[in-house]
N, C-alpha and C positions, 0 to 999 in steps of 0.2 A: 245247336244254339238256337233257343227261340228269338224270333226278332220281330220287330214291328215295321211293318212297310207304309211308308207315306209317300203318296203320290200326288203330285203337283201338275197339273196340266195347264197348257198355254195354247190356245185356239188363236189361229190368223184367219178371218174371213176375208177371202179374194175370191179370184174367178174359181180356185179350187180349194177345199177345207182340208187342212193338213193340221198335225198336232205334235208336240213331242212332250216328253216328261223327264224329270229329275228323280231318281230313286234315292231315299234317305234312308240308311238302317240305323236304327236305334238298338245297342243292346239293353237287355232288362237286367240290372244289377241284381236282382233279388232272385234270379234264375241262375243254377249251376251250369257253367258250359258243359257242353257234351264233350267227352274226351276224344282225341283223334284216333287213341288205340284202346283196345280192352284193358281192363285191370291183369286178365291172365297174358296178355302179350306184354303189359310194363312189367310184371314181376319175373318173367322169363326173359326180358330184355338184357339182363346182367347175368352173367353164370354164377357170380359169386355176390352177396350181399354181406357186408361187414357190419356186425351188430356192435355199434357204439354205444357200448354199455355205460359209459360215462355220462352220456345225455340222455340215458333214461329217466323216466319221471313217475311217480304214481305211489299207489298203496300196495306193499308186497310186492311179488314178483311171481313169473313164470317161469316153472323150472328149466325147461328144454330152450327157451330163450336167454335165459340166465347163463346156462352154461356153454352156449354156442359162440364160437368165434367168428363164423361165417354160416350163413344158410343159402339154400339153393333152391328154386323152384324149376324143377324139370320134368315136362311131359306128365304132371301130376303127382310128381313124387317128391317128396322134401327131402333134402340132404342136408348135412351140418358136419362141420370140423367142431368137434368138441374136445379134441385133445391137442396139446401144443407138440408131444412127442411124435414125430413123423408127419406134422402138417404139411399138407401140399402133395403127399404121396398117397393117401388113401383115396380111392375112388377118382383116380386120375385128377384130383385137386378139388373134387367136390366134396369129400368126407364119406360119410357113411349114410346109408339110407335110413332115416327116422321116422317114416310116417308118409302121409299123402295131402294133398291140399285140393282145394276147389274154389273157383271165384263166382261172384254173381254182383253185378254192378260195382260199388265201392266197397265190397266185403270181402275179405279173404278168409276161407274156412280152412283150418288145419286140425287134422287126427293125428295126433302123436302116438306112436308105438307104445309108449310108457305112461305119458302125462294126461292123455284123452284128448278131448276135442276143445279147441278155441276159436273164437269168431273175432275176427279184427276187422276194424273200420280201416281203410287205407287212404291216406293222402299223400299226393306228390308233391314234394317240397320245392325240388328244382330238377336239372336234367338227370341227376343220380343219386337223388336221397328221397325216400319214403318214410313216411310215419305209419307205424301200425299201433292202432288205439285199441285198448282192452277194455271196453266200457264198464263191465262189473268192478273192475278193480281202478278205475280211472288212470290205468296204465299205459304208458307210451315207450315205444322202442323206435329208435332211428336206425334206419339201414341205410348202408353207403354202396352204391353198386359198383362192380370191378368185373372186367374180364381175366378169366384164368391167365392168359398171355402177358398181361401187363401187371397182374397183381404181385405186390412185393411180401411174399410168404414170410422172408427173413425179417422184415421190418415189422410185421404182425408178431411174429416169435419174440422179437425183444421187446415190444411195446407191452408185452404180456407175460416176459420171463418170470414176474413173483409167481404165476401160477403153475409155471412149468418146475421151479425148485419145490414147489408144494406137492407135485404129482408123486413123487418119491418119498417111501417111509424114512430112507435115510441115505445120505449122501456120505461115502467114504473118502478120506483124505489119503491119495496114493503118492503124493510128493510134496517135499518141503525145499524151498530155495534154501541153500546154504548162505546166500547174501541177506544184507539187512540186518537191522536190528532185531533181535529176539523180541518176540510178543507172546501173549496168552495163547493164542491161536497155534502156537507152535507144538503144544502140547495135546491138542484135540485131534481125536482121529475120525470122530463121526460128527455129523451136524444133521439136523431135522427143522424143516421149516413148517410150522404150523399156519393154517389158513388165516388170512387178515388182510388181503389185498396186498398192497405195496409195502404195508407198514404192518408188522406183525410181531409174534414170539418165535424165537428159535430154541432148540435145546443142543447141547453139545456133549459129548463124551469123550473120556481118555481112555476107553476100553481099548486093547491092541487090535490091530489090523487083521480082519478076517473073522472078528466076532460076529457070531449069527445075529442078525436083526432082531430076533426074537428076545435074545439075551443081554441087549445093549443096557447099559446103566447109565441113564444120563445125569451128567454132575451138575450142569448148569442150565438155567432157563434165564433167557434175556430177550432184548426187543431187537429187531433187525429193520433196516430201511432199504429199499432198492429205488435208486435215483437215476435220473438221465445223465449223460455225459454232453454237454452242449457239443453240438457241430458233429457228433457221432451217432447215428440211429441204431449202430450194431454193437454197441458198448455198454454197460451199465456200473453204477458205482454200489457197491454193497458195503452196508456199515453194520456191524455188530456190536452191541452196546454190552460191555461185560460189567455194567453198573460201577462199582467203585474201582475196579480195575482199568476202567477208560474203555474207549472205543478202539475197534480196529476195522482199518479201511482197506477195501479190496477193489479191483477192477473185476468185473464179472463179465465172462464171456463163455461161450460153448464151444468144446472142441469135438468135432465131427470125425468119427473113426469109421473107416470102411472096411466092411467085413468081407 
C-alpha cells in the first residue's frame, strides 16, 4: 500500500536539545491496495468454487464456465464438476481434470482442454466470493468459495435438479400407486425433459415398458416447471402441463440405489 508520510517536529531548547514527532499516514484513494495474499493463494484458498450462474452477466457465454457447477484451482490444475450424476464422488469431490491455470497480478489465465484459452480479471468481492471478468465479452461470473468438508453436494443437486432430469434421453415409469384419483399420467410410461432451465418442454409416451429408447414414439409434447418446496431444500415440485387435459402435479425427489 503506497502511503504518504507527514512528519511534524517539535523542538524544545533547554540545556539539552531534544525532539519528538508524530507520524500521520494518509492512504491514497487513487492507488489500489496491495493484497495481503497473491491471486494464486486466493483462488486456492477454497477447495471448491460454486459457479453462481444466476448472477452471471454479459454478452454470450464461456462453454466450460456455463456447464460447470463447481470449479477448483489446485496446484496449477483446473478441476470441474460438470455433471450432477455422481456429483461429490468424482475426483474426491473436485470433479474431473479439465485443464490448467496460471496467475499474474490480478489476472487468471485458464487453458481449457476443449474450449481453449481465456484470461480473466479477478476481483475479490468478500471473504468467500470472487468475480471473474472476461473483458472481450464484458462477461462476469460470480464464484462462491467452499471447503469440501462443509459443502452440501445434496443441496447443489436439488438446486439444479432440472439439469439432472435433462441429462437422460428418457425416464421410464416403473411403478404407479393404486391410490389417488386417476390422471393422464397413469397412461404414460416414458418421459423426456428437453433443455430449457427450470421451465421447458417435456415429451411423454404410452409405449409399453421395456421399449428401446431409439424406438419410443412420443405421443405428447407439453410444458413443465420445477419449483421449490418452501422449507425443504431436498424436495421439488414438478408440474406437467397437459394443455387442454390440465396440469399434473408431483413431488420430485431422487431415490438412491446402492449396488
